[in-house]
MOPAC internal coordinates of N, CA, C and O (Angstrom, degrees):
PM7 1SCF
backbone

  N    0.0000 0     0.00 0     0.00 0    0    0    0
  C    1.4535 1     0.00 0     0.00 0    1    0    0
  C    1.5254 1   108.25 1     0.00 0    2    1    0
  O    1.2310 1   119.33 1   -62.31 1    3    2    1
  N    1.3191 1   118.87 1   117.69 1    3    2    1
  C    1.4564 1   119.50 1   174.17 1    5    3    2
  C    1.5264 1   109.57 1   -70.61 1    6    5    3
  O    1.2310 1   120.33 1   -34.41 1    7    6    5
  N    1.3095 1   116.97 1   145.59 1    7    6    5
  C    1.4609 1   119.46 1   175.26 1    9    7    6
  C    1.5136 1   109.42 1  -134.92 1   10    9    7
  O    1.2310 1   121.33 1   -40.61 1   11   10    9
  N    1.3298 1   115.06 1   139.39 1   11   10    9
  C    1.4508 1   121.26 1   179.65 1   13   11   10
  C    1.5108 1   108.35 1   -91.29 1   14   13   11
  O    1.2310 1   120.55 1   -56.03 1   15   14   13
  N    1.3032 1   116.56 1   123.97 1   15   14   13
  C    1.4534 1   122.12 1  -179.39 1   17   15   14
  C    1.5267 1   109.79 1   -83.48 1   18   17   15
  O    1.2310 1   120.42 1   -22.28 1   19   18   17
  N    1.3322 1   116.80 1   157.72 1   19   18   17
  C    1.4695 1   119.21 1   179.34 1   21   19   18
  C    1.5264 1   113.32 1   -54.84 1   22   21   19
  O    1.2310 1   119.76 1   152.19 1   23   22   21
  N    1.3113 1   118.06 1   -27.81 1   23   22   21
  C    1.4679 1   121.32 1   179.78 1   25   23   22
  C    1.5304 1   111.46 1   -87.70 1   26   25   23
  O    1.2310 1   120.13 1  -168.25 1   27   26   25
  N    1.3374 1   117.36 1    11.75 1   27   26   25
  C    1.4621 1   124.07 1   175.86 1   29   27   26
  C    1.5219 1   114.48 1    66.59 1   30   29   27
  O    1.2310 1   120.29 1  -151.55 1   31   30   29
  N    1.3108 1   117.05 1    28.45 1   31   30   29
  C    1.4553 1   119.59 1   168.81 1   33   31   30
  C    1.5270 1   106.33 1  -106.25 1   34   33   31
  O    1.2310 1   120.63 1   -18.18 1   35   34   33
  N    1.3013 1   116.40 1   161.82 1   35   34   33
  C    1.4685 1   120.18 1  -174.86 1   37   35   34
  C    1.5143 1   110.03 1  -109.78 1   38   37   35
  O    1.2310 1   120.43 1   -44.06 1   39   38   37
  N    1.3178 1   116.79 1   135.94 1   39   38   37
  C    1.4502 1   123.32 1   174.94 1   41   39   38
  C    1.5159 1   109.00 1  -119.28 1   42   41   39
  O    1.2310 1   120.55 1    -9.94 1   43   42   41
  N    1.3086 1   116.54 1   170.06 1   43   42   41
  C    1.4556 1   121.48 1   178.42 1   45   43   42
  C    1.5137 1   109.98 1  -127.14 1   46   45   43
  O    1.2310 1   121.29 1   -36.34 1   47   46   45
  N    1.3109 1   115.14 1   143.66 1   47   46   45
  C    1.4542 1   120.07 1   172.98 1   49   47   46
  C    1.5175 1   107.40 1  -153.08 1   50   49   47
  O    1.2310 1   120.98 1   -16.34 1   51   50   49
  N    1.3140 1   115.74 1   163.66 1   51   50   49
  C    1.4557 1   121.93 1   174.37 1   53   51   50
  C    1.5202 1   107.48 1  -106.00 1   54   53   51
  O    1.2310 1   120.63 1   -32.03 1   55   54   53
  N    1.3143 1   116.40 1   147.97 1   55   54   53
  C    1.4543 1   122.47 1   178.88 1   57   55   54
  C    1.5286 1   107.71 1  -122.96 1   58   57   55
  O    1.2310 1   120.82 1   -51.25 1   59   58   57
  N    1.3127 1   116.04 1   128.75 1   59   58   57
  C    1.4675 1   121.00 1   176.06 1   61   59   58
  C    1.5329 1   106.72 1  -118.22 1   62   61   59
  O    1.2310 1   120.40 1   -59.27 1   63   62   61
  N    1.3391 1   116.83 1   120.73 1   63   62   61
  C    1.4600 1   121.69 1  -178.65 1   65   63   62
  C    1.5248 1   108.58 1  -110.79 1   66   65   63
  O    1.2310 1   120.98 1   -58.32 1   67   66   65
  N    1.3378 1   115.74 1   121.68 1   67   66   65
  C    1.4594 1   121.91 1   175.82 1   69   67   66
  C    1.5213 1   107.08 1  -112.80 1   70   69   67
  O    1.2310 1   120.95 1   -80.14 1   71   70   69
  N    1.3289 1   115.79 1    99.86 1   71   70   69
  C    1.4614 1   121.93 1  -178.42 1   73   71   70
  C    1.5250 1   108.75 1   -94.62 1   74   73   71
  O    1.2310 1   121.00 1   -76.63 1   75   74   73
  N    1.3296 1   115.70 1   103.37 1   75   74   73
  C    1.4547 1   120.55 1  -178.99 1   77   75   74
  C    1.5275 1   110.05 1   -87.12 1   78   77   75
  O    1.2310 1   120.28 1   137.65 1   79   78   77
  N    1.3171 1   117.08 1   -42.35 1   79   78   77
  C    1.4656 1   125.59 1   172.18 1   81   79   78
  C    1.5244 1   105.97 1  -168.32 1   82   81   79
  O    1.2310 1   118.71 1    -7.56 1   83   82   81
  N    1.3562 1   120.06 1   172.44 1   83   82   81
  C    1.4682 1   119.56 1  -176.03 1   85   83   82
  C    1.5315 1   114.05 1   -59.18 1   86   85   83
  O    1.2310 1   120.49 1   161.09 1   87   86   85
  N    1.3246 1   116.67 1   -18.91 1   87   86   85
  C    1.4626 1   119.90 1  -177.47 1   89   87   86
  C    1.5255 1   113.39 1  -103.06 1   90   89   87
  O    1.2310 1   120.44 1  -177.08 1   91   90   89
  N    1.3318 1   116.76 1     2.92 1   91   90   89
  C    1.4630 1   120.33 1  -179.85 1   93   91   90
  C    1.5213 1   109.21 1  -147.89 1   94   93   91
  O    1.2310 1   121.39 1   -80.95 1   95   94   93
  N    1.3157 1   114.94 1    99.05 1   95   94   93
  C    1.4582 1   121.59 1   178.96 1   97   95   94
  C    1.5247 1   108.42 1  -130.29 1   98   97   95
  O    1.2310 1   120.62 1   -46.15 1   99   98   97
  N    1.3336 1   116.42 1   133.85 1   99   98   97
  C    1.4584 1   121.48 1   176.22 1  101   99   98
  C    1.5276 1   107.09 1  -114.31 1  102  101   99
  O    1.2310 1   120.81 1   -56.94 1  103  102  101
  N    1.3364 1   116.05 1   123.06 1  103  102  101
  C    1.4576 1   120.63 1   177.75 1  105  103  102
  C    1.5264 1   107.91 1  -119.15 1  106  105  103
  O    1.2310 1   121.24 1   -58.55 1  107  106  105
  N    1.3299 1   115.22 1   121.45 1  107  106  105
  C    1.4577 1   121.30 1  -179.80 1  109  107  106
  C    1.5280 1   108.64 1  -105.61 1  110  109  107
  O    1.2310 1   120.87 1   -53.81 1  111  110  109
  N    1.3260 1   115.94 1   126.19 1  111  110  109
  C    1.4660 1   122.38 1   175.39 1  113  111  110
  C    1.5256 1   106.38 1  -102.77 1  114  113  111
  O    1.2310 1   120.90 1   -59.67 1  115  114  113
  N    1.3315 1   115.88 1   120.33 1  115  114  113
  C    1.4584 1   121.69 1  -172.55 1  117  115  114
  C    1.5295 1   109.57 1  -113.52 1  118  117  115
  O    1.2310 1   120.37 1   -58.85 1  119  118  117
  N    1.3357 1   116.90 1   121.15 1  119  118  117
  C    1.4684 1   120.97 1   175.67 1  121  119  118
  C    1.5198 1   107.69 1   -62.93 1  122  121  119
  O    1.2310 1   120.45 1   -52.53 1  123  122  121
  N    1.3210 1   116.74 1   127.47 1  123  122  121
  C    1.4608 1   121.45 1  -171.86 1  125  123  122
  C    1.5203 1   113.38 1  -112.71 1  126  125  123
  O    1.2310 1   119.86 1   179.50 1  127  126  125
  N    1.3126 1   117.86 1    -0.50 1  127  126  125
  C    1.4568 1   118.75 1  -178.33 1  129  127  126
  C    1.5218 1   109.89 1  -156.55 1  130  129  127
  O    1.2310 1   120.86 1    -8.27 1  131  130  129
  N    1.3044 1   115.96 1   171.73 1  131  130  129
  C    1.4589 1   121.68 1  -179.54 1  133  131  130
  C    1.5323 1   108.09 1  -111.98 1  134  133  131
  O    1.2310 1   120.56 1   -48.94 1  135  134  133
  N    1.3160 1   116.53 1   131.06 1  135  134  133
  C    1.4540 1   121.07 1   172.67 1  137  135  134
  C    1.5138 1   116.48 1    76.47 1  138  137  135
  O    1.2310 1   119.61 1  -165.71 1  139  138  137
  N    1.3185 1   118.35 1    14.29 1  139  138  137
  C    1.4645 1   120.75 1  -179.20 1  141  139  138
  C    1.5147 1   111.49 1  -118.19 1  142  141  139
  O    1.2310 1   119.89 1  -145.15 1  143  142  141
  N    1.3061 1   117.81 1    34.85 1  143  142  141
  C    1.4524 1   120.27 1  -179.68 1  145  143  142
  C    1.5128 1   110.51 1   107.46 1  146  145  143
  O    1.2310 1   121.22 1   -46.07 1  147  146  145
  N    1.2877 1   115.27 1   133.93 1  147  146  145
  C    1.4566 1   121.32 1  -177.24 1  149  147  146
  C    1.5177 1   110.61 1   -93.66 1  150  149  147
  O    1.2310 1   120.26 1   -48.92 1  151  150  149
  N    1.3313 1   117.10 1   131.08 1  151  150  149
  C    1.4582 1   118.47 1   175.77 1  153  151  150
  C    1.5227 1   110.44 1   -69.15 1  154  153  151
  O    1.2310 1   119.89 1   151.32 1  155  154  153
  N    1.3285 1   117.81 1   -28.68 1  155  154  153
  C    1.4677 1   120.60 1   178.05 1  157  155  154
  C    1.5220 1   110.47 1   -62.88 1  158  157  155
  O    1.2310 1   120.31 1   132.18 1  159  158  157
  N    1.3157 1   117.02 1   -47.82 1  159  158  157
  C    1.4610 1   120.80 1  -177.60 1  161  159  158
  C    1.5208 1   113.39 1   -71.46 1  162  161  159
  O    1.2310 1   119.94 1   167.11 1  163  162  161
  N    1.3157 1   117.71 1   -12.89 1  163  162  161
  C    1.4580 1   121.56 1  -175.11 1  165  163  162
  C    1.5230 1   112.92 1  -128.05 1  166  165  163
  O    1.2310 1   120.51 1  -160.37 1  167  166  165
  N    1.3212 1   116.63 1    19.63 1  167  166  165
  C    1.4523 1   120.33 1  -171.14 1  169  167  166
  C    1.5295 1   113.02 1   -59.26 1  170  169  167
  O    1.2310 1   119.78 1   135.27 1  171  170  169
  N    1.3343 1   118.02 1   -44.73 1  171  170  169
  C    1.4641 1   119.29 1  -177.84 1  173  171  170
  C    1.5281 1   111.70 1   -67.02 1  174  173  171
  O    1.2310 1   119.70 1   149.15 1  175  174  173
  N    1.3356 1   118.18 1   -30.85 1  175  174  173
  C    1.4609 1   120.98 1   176.45 1  177  175  174
  C    1.5298 1   110.53 1   -69.24 1  178  177  175
  O    1.2310 1   120.66 1   136.94 1  179  178  177
  N    1.3245 1   116.34 1   -43.06 1  179  178  177
  C    1.4656 1   121.04 1   177.69 1  181  179  178
  C    1.5323 1   109.60 1   -62.72 1  182  181  179
  O    1.2310 1   120.47 1   133.13 1  183  182  181
  N    1.3355 1   116.70 1   -46.87 1  183  182  181
  C    1.4656 1   121.03 1  -178.46 1  185  183  182
  C    1.5268 1   111.02 1   -61.39 1  186  185  183
  O    1.2310 1   120.11 1   138.61 1  187  186  185
  N    1.3256 1   117.40 1   -41.39 1  187  186  185
  C    1.4676 1   120.97 1   178.63 1  189  187  186
  C    1.5193 1   110.55 1   -63.01 1  190  189  187
  O    1.2310 1   120.11 1   137.65 1  191  190  189
  N    1.3331 1   117.39 1   -42.35 1  191  190  189
  C    1.4667 1   120.59 1   178.29 1  193  191  190
  C    1.5206 1   111.57 1   -64.75 1  194  193  191
  O    1.2310 1   120.11 1   138.85 1  195  194  193
  N    1.3190 1   117.40 1   -41.15 1  195  194  193
  C    1.4690 1   121.00 1   177.24 1  197  195  194
  C    1.5322 1   109.31 1   -61.23 1  198  197  195
  O    1.2310 1   120.46 1   136.59 1  199  198  197
  N    1.3361 1   116.73 1   -43.41 1  199  198  197
  C    1.4652 1   120.76 1   179.32 1  201  199  198
  C    1.5277 1   110.83 1   -60.18 1  202  201  199
  O    1.2310 1   120.33 1   133.77 1  203  202  201
  N    1.3143 1   116.97 1   -46.23 1  203  202  201
  C    1.4676 1   121.01 1  -178.21 1  205  203  202
  C    1.5242 1   112.18 1   -66.71 1  206  205  203
  O    1.2310 1   120.60 1   145.87 1  207  206  205
  N    1.3298 1   116.46 1   -34.13 1  207  206  205
  C    1.4660 1   120.18 1  -177.85 1  209  207  206
  C    1.5282 1   114.06 1   -80.61 1  210  209  207
  O    1.2310 1   120.00 1   144.41 1  211  210  209
  N    1.3461 1   117.61 1   -35.59 1  211  210  209
  C    1.4625 1   119.06 1  -167.71 1  213  211  210
  C    1.5302 1   116.95 1  -122.17 1  214  213  211
  O    1.2310 1   119.18 1   153.44 1  215  214  213
  N    1.3133 1   119.18 1   -26.56 1  215  214  213
  C    1.4628 1   119.90 1  -168.15 1  217  215  214
  C    1.5208 1   113.56 1   -61.55 1  218  217  215
  O    1.2310 1   119.51 1   131.26 1  219  218  217
  N    1.3293 1   118.53 1   -48.74 1  219  218  217
  C    1.4595 1   120.11 1  -177.61 1  221  219  218
  C    1.5254 1   110.94 1   -63.31 1  222  221  219
  O    1.2310 1   121.02 1   133.87 1  223  222  221
  N    1.3222 1   115.66 1   -46.13 1  223  222  221
  C    1.4666 1   120.57 1  -178.25 1  225  223  222
  C    1.5308 1   112.14 1   -62.21 1  226  225  223
  O    1.2310 1   120.06 1   141.70 1  227  226  225
  N    1.3338 1   117.50 1   -38.30 1  227  226  225
  C    1.4622 1   121.20 1  -177.19 1  229  227  226
  C    1.5271 1   113.38 1   -93.88 1  230  229  227
  O    1.2310 1   119.85 1   176.28 1  231  230  229
  N    1.3311 1   117.89 1    -3.72 1  231  230  229
  C    1.4604 1   120.82 1   179.76 1  233  231  230
  C    1.5202 1   113.61 1    72.98 1  234  233  231
  O    1.2310 1   120.15 1  -148.40 1  235  234  233
  N    1.3266 1   117.32 1    31.60 1  235  234  233
  C    1.4618 1   122.05 1  -178.65 1  237  235  234
  C    1.5299 1   109.12 1   -88.44 1  238  237  235
  O    1.2310 1   120.41 1   -46.30 1  239  238  237
  N    1.3087 1   116.82 1   133.70 1  239  238  237
  C    1.4578 1   122.49 1   177.23 1  241  239  238
  C    1.5239 1   109.19 1   -94.50 1  242  241  239
  O    1.2310 1   119.41 1   -59.62 1  243  242  241
  N    1.3407 1   118.72 1   120.38 1  243  242  241
  C    1.4691 1   122.00 1  -173.02 1  245  243  242
  C    1.5286 1   115.02 1   -54.96 1  246  245  243
  O    1.2310 1   119.44 1   146.13 1  247  246  245
  N    1.3010 1   118.68 1   -33.87 1  247  246  245
  C    1.4553 1   120.95 1  -178.04 1  249  247  246
  C    1.5215 1   114.35 1   -78.04 1  250  249  247
  O    1.2310 1   120.24 1   175.26 1  251  250  249
  N    1.3255 1   117.16 1    -4.74 1  251  250  249
  C    1.4621 1   121.21 1  -176.82 1  253  251  250
  C    1.5215 1   112.50 1  -116.87 1  254  253  251
  O    1.2310 1   120.56 1  -151.84 1  255  254  253
  N    1.3094 1   116.54 1    28.16 1  255  254  253
  C    1.4618 1   121.41 1  -178.86 1  257  255  254
  C    1.5193 1   109.27 1  -103.63 1  258  257  255
  O    1.2310 1   120.91 1   -46.65 1  259  258  257
  N    1.3217 1   115.87 1   133.35 1  259  258  257
  C    1.4693 1   121.42 1   170.46 1  261  259  258
  C    1.5245 1   105.87 1   -98.71 1  262  261  259
  O    1.2310 1   120.59 1   -63.35 1  263  262  261
  N    1.3362 1   116.47 1   116.65 1  263  262  261
  C    1.4580 1   121.66 1  -179.97 1  265  263  262
  C    1.5297 1   109.26 1   -95.19 1  266  265  263
  O    1.2310 1   120.75 1   -44.08 1  267  266  265
  N    1.3263 1   116.16 1   135.92 1  267  266  265
  C    1.4612 1   122.46 1   179.21 1  269  267  266
  C    1.5249 1   107.75 1  -126.66 1  270  269  267
  O    1.2310 1   120.90 1   -44.81 1  271  270  269
  N    1.3256 1   115.89 1   135.19 1  271  270  269
  C    1.4611 1   122.25 1   175.82 1  273  271  270
  C    1.5277 1   107.56 1  -107.05 1  274  273  271
  O    1.2310 1   120.27 1   -47.11 1  275  274  273
  N    1.3313 1   117.09 1   132.89 1  275  274  273
  C    1.4576 1   120.73 1  -176.84 1  277  275  274
  C    1.5248 1   110.34 1  -134.55 1  278  277  275
  O    1.2310 1   121.55 1   -56.70 1  279  278  277
  N    1.3301 1   114.64 1   123.30 1  279  278  277
  C    1.4605 1   122.14 1   169.41 1  281  279  278
  C    1.5270 1   106.16 1  -109.73 1  282  281  279
  O    1.2310 1   119.92 1   -70.29 1  283  282  281
  N    1.3417 1   117.75 1   109.71 1  283  282  281
  C    1.4657 1   119.84 1  -179.50 1  285  283  282
  C    1.5274 1   112.11 1   -63.13 1  286  285  283
  O    1.2310 1   120.98 1   -22.74 1  287  286  285
  N    1.3292 1   115.73 1   157.26 1  287  286  285
  C    1.4701 1   121.16 1   175.66 1  289  287  286
  C    1.5262 1   108.06 1   -54.62 1  290  289  287
  O    1.2310 1   121.14 1   -40.34 1  291  290  289
  N    1.3223 1   115.42 1   139.66 1  291  290  289
  C    1.4545 1   120.21 1  -179.10 1  293  291  290
  C    1.5240 1   112.60 1    98.47 1  294  293  291
  O    1.2310 1   120.16 1   149.76 1  295  294  293
  N    1.3147 1   117.29 1   -30.24 1  295  294  293
  C    1.4611 1   120.78 1   176.05 1  297  295  294
  C    1.5166 1   109.32 1   -93.92 1  298  297  295
  O    1.2310 1   120.84 1   137.09 1  299  298  297
  N    1.3283 1   116.00 1   -42.91 1  299  298  297
  C    1.4666 1   120.53 1  -179.07 1  301  299  298
  C    1.5225 1   112.01 1   -91.09 1  302  301  299
  O    1.2310 1   120.02 1   174.69 1  303  302  301
  N    1.2945 1   117.56 1    -5.31 1  303  302  301
  C    1.4572 1   122.45 1  -174.50 1  305  303  302
  C    1.5093 1   108.39 1   134.36 1  306  305  303
  O    1.2310 1   120.33 1    27.71 1  307  306  305
  N    1.3075 1   116.97 1  -152.29 1  307  306  305
  C    1.4614 1   120.51 1  -177.39 1  309  307  306
  C    1.5176 1   112.41 1   -73.00 1  310  309  307
  O    1.2310 1   120.70 1   148.82 1  311  310  309
  N    1.3395 1   116.27 1   -31.18 1  311  310  309
  C    1.4585 1   119.76 1  -176.62 1  313  311  310
  C    1.5197 1   111.07 1  -116.95 1  314  313  311
  O    1.2310 1   121.39 1   -23.45 1  315  314  313
  N    1.3189 1   114.94 1   156.55 1  315  314  313
  C    1.4586 1   122.00 1   176.10 1  317  315  314
  C    1.5316 1   110.33 1   -63.76 1  318  317  315
  O    1.2310 1   120.48 1   -37.95 1  319  318  317
  N    1.3258 1   116.68 1   142.05 1  319  318  317
  C    1.4574 1   122.24 1   176.03 1  321  319  318
  C    1.5242 1   107.72 1  -118.68 1  322  321  319
  O    1.2310 1   121.07 1   -56.22 1  323  322  321
  N    1.3219 1   115.56 1   123.78 1  323  322  321
  C    1.4570 1   120.69 1  -174.67 1  325  323  322
  C    1.5198 1   108.90 1  -136.08 1  326  325  323
  O    1.2310 1   120.47 1   -33.80 1  327  326  325
  N    1.3137 1   116.71 1   146.20 1  327  326  325
  C    1.4530 1   119.70 1   177.52 1  329  327  326
  C    1.5068 1   111.53 1  -163.98 1  330  329  327
  O    1.2310 1   120.85 1   -18.02 1  331  330  329
  N    1.3174 1   115.98 1   161.98 1  331  330  329
  C    1.4590 1   120.89 1   176.58 1  333  331  330
  C    1.5257 1   108.96 1   -95.13 1  334  333  331
  O    1.2310 1   121.34 1   -30.32 1  335  334  333
  N    1.3093 1   115.04 1   149.68 1  335  334  333
  C    1.4515 1   121.96 1   179.78 1  337  335  334
  C    1.5214 1   108.19 1  -126.50 1  338  337  335
  O    1.2310 1   120.46 1   -56.12 1  339  338  337
  N    1.3209 1   116.73 1   123.88 1  339  338  337
  C    1.4583 1   120.48 1   174.19 1  341  339  338
  C    1.5223 1   107.85 1  -105.79 1  342  341  339
  O    1.2310 1   121.16 1   -37.63 1  343  342  341
  N    1.3338 1   115.39 1   142.37 1  343  342  341
  C    1.4553 1   120.96 1  -178.74 1  345  343  342
  C    1.5174 1   109.66 1  -142.60 1  346  345  343
  O    1.2310 1   121.49 1   -17.97 1  347  346  345
  N    1.3033 1   114.75 1   162.03 1  347  346  345
  C    1.4472 1   122.53 1   175.20 1  349  347  346
  C    1.5233 1   108.28 1   -91.95 1  350  349  347
  O    1.2310 1   120.35 1   -51.18 1  351  350  349
  N    1.3483 1   116.94 1   128.82 1  351  350  349
  C    1.4586 1   120.54 1   174.10 1  353  351  350
  C    1.5173 1   107.93 1   -93.52 1  354  353  351
  O    1.2310 1   120.52 1   -63.54 1  355  354  353
  N    1.3240 1   116.61 1   116.46 1  355  354  353
  C    1.4570 1   122.26 1   178.73 1  357  355  354
  C    1.5286 1   108.00 1   -93.76 1  358  357  355
  O    1.2310 1   120.48 1   -84.66 1  359  358  357
  N    1.3397 1   116.68 1    95.34 1  359  358  357
  C    1.4593 1   121.77 1  -174.31 1  361  359  358
  C    1.5253 1   112.23 1   -59.76 1  362  361  359
  O    1.2310 1   120.03 1   139.07 1  363  362  361
  N    1.3361 1   117.55 1   -40.93 1  363  362  361
  C    1.4595 1   120.58 1  -179.29 1  365  363  362
  C    1.5166 1   113.26 1   -63.20 1  366  365  363
  O    1.2310 1   120.39 1   145.47 1  367  366  365
  N    1.3290 1   116.85 1   -34.53 1  367  366  365
  C    1.4662 1   122.11 1  -179.79 1  369  367  366
  C    1.5292 1   111.82 1   -97.97 1  370  369  367
  O    1.2310 1   120.53 1   173.06 1  371  370  369
  N    1.3381 1   116.59 1    -6.94 1  371  370  369
  C    1.4655 1   121.58 1  -179.41 1  373  371  370
  C    1.5245 1   111.68 1    54.25 1  374  373  371
  O    1.2310 1   121.42 1  -126.55 1  375  374  373
  N    1.3520 1   114.89 1    53.45 1  375  374  373
  C    1.4609 1   118.45 1   179.52 1  377  375  374
  C    1.5311 1   110.03 1  -154.32 1  378  377  375
  O    1.2310 1   121.83 1   -20.59 1  379  378  377
  N    1.3257 1   114.11 1   159.41 1  379  378  377
  C    1.4590 1   121.60 1   172.27 1  381  379  378
  C    1.5213 1   108.83 1   -93.67 1  382  381  379
  O    1.2310 1   120.89 1   -30.68 1  383  382  381
  N    1.3431 1   115.91 1   149.32 1  383  382  381
  C    1.4642 1   120.25 1   176.96 1  385  383  382
  C    1.5209 1   109.27 1  -151.63 1  386  385  383
  O    1.2310 1   121.04 1    -8.20 1  387  386  385
  N    1.3200 1   115.61 1   171.80 1  387  386  385
  C    1.4577 1   123.95 1   174.97 1  389  387  386
  C    1.5406 1   113.66 1    55.54 1  390  389  387
  O    1.2310 1   119.80 1  -123.60 1  391  390  389
  N    1.3320 1   117.99 1    56.40 1  391  390  389
  C    1.4644 1   119.41 1   179.53 1  393  391  390
  C    1.5283 1   112.33 1   -67.89 1  394  393  391
  O    1.2310 1   121.06 1   -39.41 1  395  394  393
  N    1.3153 1   115.58 1   140.59 1  395  394  393
  C    1.4697 1   123.38 1   177.14 1  397  395  394
  C    1.5315 1   107.22 1  -129.87 1  398  397  395
  O    1.2310 1   120.33 1   -46.76 1  399  398  397
  N    1.3390 1   116.98 1   133.24 1  399  398  397
  C    1.4577 1   121.59 1  -174.76 1  401  399  398
  C    1.5227 1   112.16 1  -107.58 1  402  401  399
  O    1.2310 1   121.96 1   -34.83 1  403  402  401
  N    1.3224 1   113.86 1   145.17 1  403  402  401
  C    1.4591 1   122.07 1   167.97 1  405  403  402
  C    1.5135 1   105.78 1  -130.01 1  406  405  403
  O    1.2310 1   120.62 1   -76.11 1  407  406  405
  N    1.3158 1   116.42 1   103.89 1  407  406  405
  C    1.4669 1   121.35 1  -176.56 1  409  407  406
  C    1.5246 1   110.60 1   -92.10 1  410  409  407
  O    1.2310 1   121.75 1   -32.18 1  411  410  409
  N    1.3088 1   114.26 1   147.82 1  411  410  409
  C    1.4579 1   119.03 1   176.34 1  413  411  410
  C    1.5272 1   109.16 1  -151.97 1  414  413  411
  O    1.2310 1   120.14 1   -42.83 1  415  414  413
  N    1.2894 1   117.34 1   137.17 1  415  414  413
  C    1.4653 1   119.43 1   174.62 1  417  415  414
  C    1.5164 1   109.49 1   -76.33 1  418  417  415
  O    1.2310 1   120.18 1   -34.38 1  419  418  417
  N    1.3240 1   117.27 1   145.62 1  419  418  417
  C    1.4725 1   120.68 1   177.53 1  421  419  418
  C    1.5018 1   110.67 1  -100.85 1  422  421  419
  O    1.2310 1   120.10 1   180.00 1  423  422  421

């Protein structure tokens, strides 16, 4: 999925959506390249775009999504870097904000 960064450069990432039911959805954002924009620095923008593109069509409820950030081995270093990201869904503005990370090695 291409994403436009606030500075108007383009980055690439992969999105994996696991829709278990409307109350349990896991969305993994995977860094797909080196040096073309960080998914960490732009996570809430990516999440908002994913919400606008897919949530209504797939019946996903924004408050019930588990977001996962993944840097595959070789991009983040020798080992894979994975973590969960929690964010606030601002229904009135239709956007995610205030991302908080919990990283863990697998």
